[in-house]
N, C-alpha and C positions, 0 to 999 in steps of 0.2 A: 444314414439310417433311412432316408427318403429313397435312396437308390435301392437299398436292400429290401426295404418293405415292398416297394412297387414290383421288384423283380419276384419275390416270393409270392405276391398276390397273382402274377402272371403265371407262374409255374403251377399254382394251385388250380387256376382257371383252366389251363390246357390239360391237367390231369383229369379234371372232372368231364371235359369235353371228350378227350380220346377214350376214355372208359365207356362212355355213352354211345360212341360211334360204332362199337362192337355189335350193337343191336339193330343196325340198319340193314337195308335190303338192296335198294337201287343204287348201284355203284360202278362206275368205270373210271379206272385210275391209270396213268402212265407218268413215268419220269424220263423216258426216252422214246424216240420214234418207234412205232410198232404197235401191236395190238393192245388194247386196253386190259388191265387186270379187272376182273369183276368178282362178286361174291366176297368171301372171307379174306382172300388174298389181296384183293383191291382196298378192303377196308383197313386191313393190317398196314399195308404200304402207306395209305393216306394217313393214318394216325401217327405213324412214325414221322412223316414229314411235317405234319402240323405241329407235333410236340417237339420237333428238333430246332434248337436255338444256337447251335454251336457250330464253330468252324472246324470241320473234321476232314483230315485228308488233303488240306490245301494250306498254302503258306500263309494266307490272310483272308480277309472277308471279301475281297473283289469277285471272286468266283464262288457262287453258291448253287445248289441244286434247285430244280423246281419240281412241282407235283402238279400235274394237269389232269383235269376231269371233273366229275361231280358226284355228289352223294345225296340221296334223298333221305330226309330226316323229318321228325315230327316237331311241333312248335316249341316243346321244351328244350330240344338239342339245338334248334335254331337260336333260342334265347342264350343258350350257353356259348355259342359261338359269338354272338353279339357282345357278350360279356368278355371274352377273350380279347377282342378288338379293343374294347374299352380299357382293359388292362395294358394292353399294347400302347395305347395313347398316353396312359399314365406313366409307364416306364420311360417312354421317350421324352415326356415333359420332365421327368426326374433328371435324366441325363442333360437335357438343355439347362435346367436350373444350375446343376453342377458347373457346366461350361460357362454360364453367365457370371457365376461367383468367382471364377478363376481371375486372379489379378496377375500372377505370374511375372517374375523377373522385375518387379517393381513398375511394371507398365499397366496402365489402366485399360489399354487395349491390346491384349496379348494376340499373337498369331494364331491362326487356325490350327497349325502344326502343334503349337504349344498346348491349346485347349484339349486337342485330341490326346495328346501324351498324358496329360493330367487325368482325363477320363479313364484311359487304359489302366493307369496306375491304381485309380480308385477301384476299378472292376477287379484287377488282380488282387488287391487287398481283400476283397470278398471272395476269393476264389473263383472269379468269373473272367479270367484273363483270356480265355478263348471264346468267349461269348460273341456272337455275331450280332452286331447291331442292326445290320440290314435284315436278318431273318426276324429279329424282334420287332422290326417296324412293320412287316408286311401283314397286311390285313387278310383275314379269310373272307372271301366273297360270299355274301349271303343274299339269297333271293326269298322273299316271303310268299313265293308262288311256285307252282310246278310248270316249268316252261314245256312248250310243245317240242322244240328243237334245240339242241346245242350243237354247233360246229366249231371245230378248231382249226386255226391256220397259224402259219408262222410269218412274222413280219420282220424283215431285215432292218437292222438299225440304222444304216447310213451314216451320216456325219452332221455335226452341228457347227455352223460356220458363224462366228460372232466377230463383227467388225470392231476393231480396238484401235484406241489412239495410243501414241507413245506413253503419254502420262498414265492411262489406265493400266498398261502392261507393266509399267515400274511399280505401280501400287500393289498389283498381284504378286509381283516378285518380293516385294518388301513384306506382305501379309504372310508368305510361306515361312518366313522366319529362318531360311536356311543359312548356314555359316560356312561356306566352303569356297575353294578357288574357283570351281566351276560356276556357282552362283554369282560370285562377284565379277567373273568375265562376262556373264550373260547380262548382268545388270549394266555394266559399262557399255556393252555393245548397244543395247537399246537407248540408254542415255545419250549415246554419241549420234544417234539417228537425227535426221531433219525433224522439226516439230510437226511438219505436214505429212510425215510418212504414213502411208496407209497400211495397216496391219490387220491380221485376223487371227483368232484363236480357233483352231479346229480340233474338235472332240469327236472321236469315233462313239457311235452310239450302238449299244449292245442290241442285238436282236431279241425278240420275245414272241411268246406264244400268245394268242388273244382267243377269247371266246366269243362266237356270234350267236347271240341268244335270241330266239323268237319266242314270245310268251304264247302267243296264238299264231296259227298257220298264216293269217292274213296281216300280222302286226309288222311294223318296222323292226329292223334289226337292232339290238342293243350290244354293243361291243365293248368288252372290258379286258385289259392286260391280265394275263394269267401267270401266277407264281404258285399259288396254293389252290387246291380243289374247291369248286363252288359247293356250298351247302344250300340245297333248295328244300322248300316245304313239299313234303311228299303227300300231296293231296289225293291222287287217283292211284288205283292199282296198275294201270298200264304203264309200261315203261316209256321213257321220253325218247325221241328220235335223237340219234347222235352219230357223228362219224365213226366208221368201224375201228379206225386205228389213228394214232397221233401221227401228224404228217412230218415228214423229214424236213430238218432246217434247210432253208434255200438261200443261205448267205451268198452263193455263187450268183444270185439274181440281183445282188446289190448294185445299184446304179450311182453313179457319181452325180452330185448336184451340179446343175447348170451354171455356168459363169457367163457374165458379159465379156464381149471380146475385148473391151479395153480395161477389164478389171480382173484379169485371171491371177489366181494365186500361183506363187512359185512352188516347184515340185518338192523342195526341201525345206524343213523348218529352219528358222533362223537362229534360234537358240535351242539348248537341249533341256533347260530347266521346265520350260512351258512349251506347249505345242503352238508356238507363234509363228506364223507365215507371212512373209512380205507379199504384196501385190505386184506381179510383174508388170513392167511398163510395156 
């Protein structure tokens, strides 16, 4: 019931906010590189993105759309957006409470995979099987002032390299809770390595758009990652300065992390279950 109630409150808050967005004026919105949508078209696109909490047209929640830009609103609409963010926090807490209460298979510390399965089953029972938890968790950026300038740029994700011991890798494999021949072979391979073997977990990081905000012309830049449009307090009639169009994603500029000459990673992963790489000698 806590899960359902928190979701219903979030949906109600979103409906109130998106209805009020129709009365706004300063708007520039885009979901792909190119010129921003403005006016009614921009508001409609933004409201649709803000109100969408579902996985649609994709196999799972790992790939979700973004909506970049900004909308000028009054204090009342700004408060509605802040309430939406609060409802998102409450729903996220309800999901966490459900996972914390899961015992699963008689184990006091069930695997992450098992917890996620129980959560998905609970959402499916409520008719929310295609709900995107990632979209539910994304806050709407809120500014209680009208900025002087907003510029947008794309940041390539690169990669995360986390040094791991053999013991830590074995613990992560156990936490996955997989039961397959491939998992067992990977587990045995890691277990058979020397105790002092240096390993690393390499995780590609997705690129993202970011907003570079100047409150006043002479102020320092405030930079925030962008997934939903910024709602700012529309204090002045003049339009804020912003880039003419959303820049093209420049993944091709991604650079590899530098490595010490005596600690370079091998070119291929050691196992298939996790992206674990050995250090080449």
